[in-house]
Every structure is written in structure tokens, then in C-alpha cells.
N, C-alpha and C positions, 0 to 999 in steps of 0.2 A: 382410849376413846378416839383420839385424833387419828390414830393409825387405822382404826376400823372405818372412820369416815372417809379417809383417803382411798382405802381399798374400794369402798362402795362407789366413790366418785369415778375412779378409774373403770370400774365395771360398767357404770352407766354410759360412759363416753367411748368405751372400746369399740362398739359397732360403728362409730363415726370415723374411725381411723381408715384412710384409704388403703387399698391393697399395696403391699410393698413390691410386688413383682415388677410393675411398670417403672417404679422409681429405680430399682436396681438396674433394670435394662437401660434406662436413660443415663445413669451414672457410668455404666459399662461403655455405652457409645461415646460419651464424652471423653472417657479415659483413652479409648482406642483412637479417637480423633486426635487427641493431643500427642499420642505416641506416633501416629502417622505424620503429623506436622513436624515433629522432631526429626523423624527419619528423612523427610524431604529436605529439611534444612541441612541435615548432615550430608545427604547425597548431593544437594546443590553446591554446598561448600566444597565437597570433595571434587565435584566435576569442574568447578571454577579453578580449583588448585591445579588439577591436571591440565586444563587449558593453559594456565600460566606457565607450567613446566614445559609444555610443548611450544610455547611461544605464540599461542593463538590468543590475540587480544579480544576483549569484549568491545562492542561498538561504542563510538562516541556519539551519543544520541542527540545532543543539543546543538543548536546553531553555533554556540560558542565553543563546541567541541569539549564540553565538560566531561568529567569522569564517567565511569560505567555505572549502570543502574545498580541499586542495592541488591544483594543476593535474594532477599525476600521477594522483590518484584520479579526477578528472573524465574523463580520457581513457583510463582503463582500465589504468594502469601502476602501481597502488598496490601490487601484489604480494600482495594479500589472496587467499587461496584461495577458490575458488567454494564457496558453501554447498551441502551435500549433504543428502539426506533431505527430509522434509516441513518446510515453514515456515509458521508462523501468526503473523500480525501483527494488533494491535488498532487499529481506526480509530474515532475519536470525532468526531462532528459537533456543534459547540458553537454555541448561540445566544447571542451575546455582546452583544446590543443593550441599551442603557440601562445604568444604574449598578448594577443588581442582579447578584449572582453568577451566572455563566453556567450553563446546564443542558446536559446531554448529551442532545440530542434524538435522536441516532442512535448506536447502539452496534453496531459491525460487527466481524466477524473475517474477515480475508483469509487463506485457506488455499491454499497451493500444494503439491500432492501430490508425493511423491517421484518418481513416474513422469513429472512435468512435462507432464501431459496438458493441463490448463487450470486456471485459478484458480477458487476457490469463494468467494463472498461471502455471509456468513452474518449475518443480523440477530438480535440479542438484544433482544427487546422492552423498551422503556424502562419499561413499567408492570409488568414482571415482579417479583413479590415475592421478594426474596433477602436472605440474611444479609450485612450489610456489616460487615467487620472493625472491631470497636471501637464499633459504632453500632447494634447490634441488627438488626432486620429492617425493610426499607423497600423502596421502588421502586428498580429498578436505576439509574435516572438520578439518584437522590439521592446516589449514591456520589461523583459528580464534584462536586456542590454541597457536600457535607460536607467533602470533601478540600480543595477550593479555598478554602473559607471558614474553614479551621482556624485560620489566622492572621487575627485580626480587623483587623489594620492594612492588609492588602491582599489582593487575590484572587491566589491562587497556582495557576496552571494545571498546574504540575508536580505539586503535591500532589493536585490533582483527578484527573489522569491516573493517578497511582500508586495511589490508593485504588480507582479503577475497575478497574485492572488486577488488583489483589488480589481484588476482588469477583468479577470474571469468572473468575479462576482457581479460586475456591471453587465457583462455579456449574458450570463446565464441566470442571474438572480439567486444563485446558490452561493452562500457564504461558507466556504470550506473552513472547518475548525482546525484542520491539521494538513500536513503535506510533507513530501519528500523531494529532495533534489539529488539526483544521481548524475554524476559525470560519466562519460564514456569509459574512462579507466575503471570506475567502480563496476559498471556493467560487465566489463571483461573479467574482472576478478571474481564476481559473483558467479558468472557462467562456469569458469574453471573450477570453482569451489564445489559446484554440484555435478561435476563431471560432464559438462556440456548440456546444451539445450536443443531439443528437437523442434524444428520449425518446418511447416509445410507451406511452401510458396505456390501461389496460383499462377505465377508468371516468372520467367527467367529474369535474373538480375545480373548485370555485369558491373563490377566495381570500377569506377573511374580512377580510384586511388591505387589499387593493387593489380587490376586486371583479372582478378578472380571471378570465375563464373559460378553463380548460384543457380542450379538448374530448377526446373519446375518439379514440384513434389516434395516429399519429406526428407529431411537431412538433419544430422546432429552437428551442431556448430560448437566449436570451442570459443574461448573468450575473444581471441583476435578476430576470428571469422564473424562472430556476432557483432562486434563493433564495426567491422567493415560493412556488413549488411545494413546496419542501422544508419550509417552515414549516407547511403545512396538515395538520391532523388533525381539527379540528372540522368536522362535517358529513359526514365520510366514514363509511361503514357500520361499519368496524372501527377507526376512530379511529387511534391510534398505529401499529397493525399495517399499516394501509393506507399510512400515511406511510413506514414502514420499507420497504414494497414499492416505493414511488416513489423512495426513496433508493437502493435497489439498482438500479433502472432507470437512474437518473441516473448513478451511478458506472460502470455498464456502458457507458453512452453516452459518458462522459468518457474512459474507457479506449479505446473504439473510435475516437473522434475523435483522441486523442493518437497512437494507432497509425497512423492514416491520414496524420497529419502527419509521421510518422517521428520522433516525439519519444522514444518508449519505448526505442529502440535507439541513440539518439545522446546521450551523456552531457552534451555542451555544451547541446544544445537542452533536455534535461530540466532541467538546472540553471537555464537561463534561464526556463523555464516556472514552475518552483517559486519562482524568485526574485520573480515577480510577486506572490506571496502575502505576501512580506515577513514581518513579525513575527506575522502571523495564522496562520502554519504552524509547528508544533512537531513535532520528530521525537525519539523516545526509543529507546534511551538516548543516542544521539549520531548524528552525520551518517553514520557508516559503516553504520548499520542500513539506511538507505534505499539506499545504494550497493550493499549486498549483495543486496537485493531486485531492484534494477535489473539486476544481473548475470544474474538468472535469466530475464529476459524473452526473450532470444534462444533459450533452451532450451525454451520452451513450444511445444507443438504448436498451441495456440490461445490468444490473449490474452483472448478474450471470456469474462467470468466466468459461472459457473453461480450463479444466485440462489437462496438457501435461507433458511429461518428456523427457529430453534429451535421445535419444535412445542409449542404451549401450549393450555390449555383456556380457555373463555370467562371473561371477567372476572366478578368477584363482589364484592358489597359496595359501600358508598358511595364507596370510594376507587378503584374500577375497577382492582383488582389482578388480575394474570394469574398462572397457575401452570403449571409444565411439565406437558405431557401425560404422565400416568403410564405409558402404553404406548409412545408414539412417542418421547418425549424421551430415555429411557435408550438406546434403540436408535440414535437419531441421534447422541448423544454418544459411544457406543461406536464408531460408524463414524468419527467425527471423530478419536478417540484412535488408532484402528488404521489411519488413512489409507485408509478404504474409502468415502469419500463418493460416489464414482462408482457403486458398487454400490447404495448406499442410494438415490441419486437415481433409478436405473433401476427400483428396486422401488416407488418412491413418486412417479411422474411428476406426479401432481396437486398435489404440494407443491413443485414446481420452477417457477421463473419461466419463462414462455414465451420462446422464442428471439426475438431482436429481428428 
């Protein structure tokens, strides 16, 4: 009797059972996903092992030069959610030659808009007169010098970066959550690692250090030539502003070459490339910041940066100080705040770097 009752109950509820096809398909997708993740882990581990055998180190991402990121992070399995909204990163180019405390020759903001159209590379002139927290008013590039030399016993690049970050925040109102410090030796190593960088100069540049002539037009530069070019400001019509322009052209060329080499979308290749810079490359606040930005590259419609500069008025006085343009600078900074740089660039095409 009980057996008959059970059979009757099953018969009554059988129409309520959902179809098994979708369930089987879901299980199949889950199993395939797990298999793909295992293969990526294996491929990532093999690739890192090969890099180790070849003597190519992975980058030391943190300011304290801690060890390499975990394999899972390098091959995209860190589980970190993708960054949403606009992202702005601070980039500092440092001349560290000789025993003197290094100077921030290039101060740049890398802005990636929320619509992921293309990145914007913004120069903040080093000769801009700005308030430096705790140190009165001085040139923008003095912030790194004052911070890095705060401890008389040693040069502290982390303190230099932090004081520059705070100074830039007061100047622009943008509080950058992450940043990179690159010394000139690091730039040279990165250039050679991607087989040179193509730079298209709008004017001739003569090196006061080596006598080398950089002609008008497009040319491919190796590491030594790139560093030589980026050091030049004397003899240029606008001095440091022309050097900032050349720095933006160089960074755009470096990004373009890295993209052509497939580096920007391959975490292992990107890690190997940055590893060539060694301790000459610092990332703040930690290695995850660079990984977060790298995650955004595949979402961009174009990786070629739009080159801009904070509008300034001509230098005045014996110290060659610059001031923000009273009309254009507030409009520019408002566009940066509101993530409208594309609109601003369209309305001021004469203030945008020419396409490569």
C-alpha cells in the first residue's frame, strides 16, 4: 500500500520537475570554466618558471620593493573586481643621476574616463608656482625634492612621491589613488625592452649633454636616445613646457609599441617588461594598483593617449615661474573633475597634441 501511495505521489509531482536540459548545460559550463582556470594557472606557472630560467625577474611593485605578485594575480585570477568609473593616476619622471636628491622633471596625470574611450595624458608644468603642504610656495618639482630629502640620512623616494601627490591634489582638486615613479634609467630599460619607441617631434632638438641632434619628424629611439631627449629643456623655445610635450609624445610612443607587441593585454608579458626596470620603478600604494589599471586596457576603445597640458600663462620673474591661465585653467580642471576632457579637447583642438 505504501509503495502504491509513493508511486502516486511521484506521478502527481512529476509535471512540476523543471527540465533537465538547462541544468545539464549549466553544469557543463561550470566544469569547462574550472578546466580553463586550471589550464591558465598551469600556463601562468609555466610561463613564470620560464622567465625565471631566462633570468627575467618579475617587477617589484610596492614602494618597499616587496616580492612579486602572486601567480593568480598575474594571470587574472585574483578575484579583484574590475575598477569602475573614471581613474586618474599620478606619473612622475625622476632624474636620479649623481649623488644629489632627484628632481621630478615630469609630472603627469594619466586619466582614464568612465566611458573607456581612450586615456588622457596631462602634463603639469614643473615650473608651475604652487603651494606645497608644509613648505610655503615653490615650483611644482620642488615638492618631490623637499619630500625625498626630509630625512637627512637618506633619499626617500616614497616621501617624495607622497608630498608631490598632496601638492597635485591641492592644485587640481584630484586625489589620485595610485601612482608610479620612474627614474630615467628605468625609462631607458623599458625602451630597449620593447625594441625602441617611435617619437614624432614638431621641432628640432639639440642635446646639450651629448650634442646629438633630434630632427623634426618621426624617428625610432633606443633607450639611451630616449633618456637624452627627455632631459632636454635648455635651448627649447618654451623650455620645460616643450620638454613636457616631448615627454607626452614619448609615453604615447611607448604605449603604442607595447600594444603592438601584445604586452598591454598579456599579464605575464607586462610583468616581464616592468621587471626589466627593477628597483628603478616604484608603484604606489602597492602592486595591486598597477594590476587594476592593466585590467582596464582591454576595455578601452583606443589605447593611444590624448596629450594635454594644464593651461598656463607665460613665465615671469627671475625664477621663470608659471601660473595657471586664469581663464582656461579653471575650465580645464572642471572638465577633469567632471570627466569631460573629451568635450574640452574638442573645443580646444589647438591645445591638444597632434595625432601620431
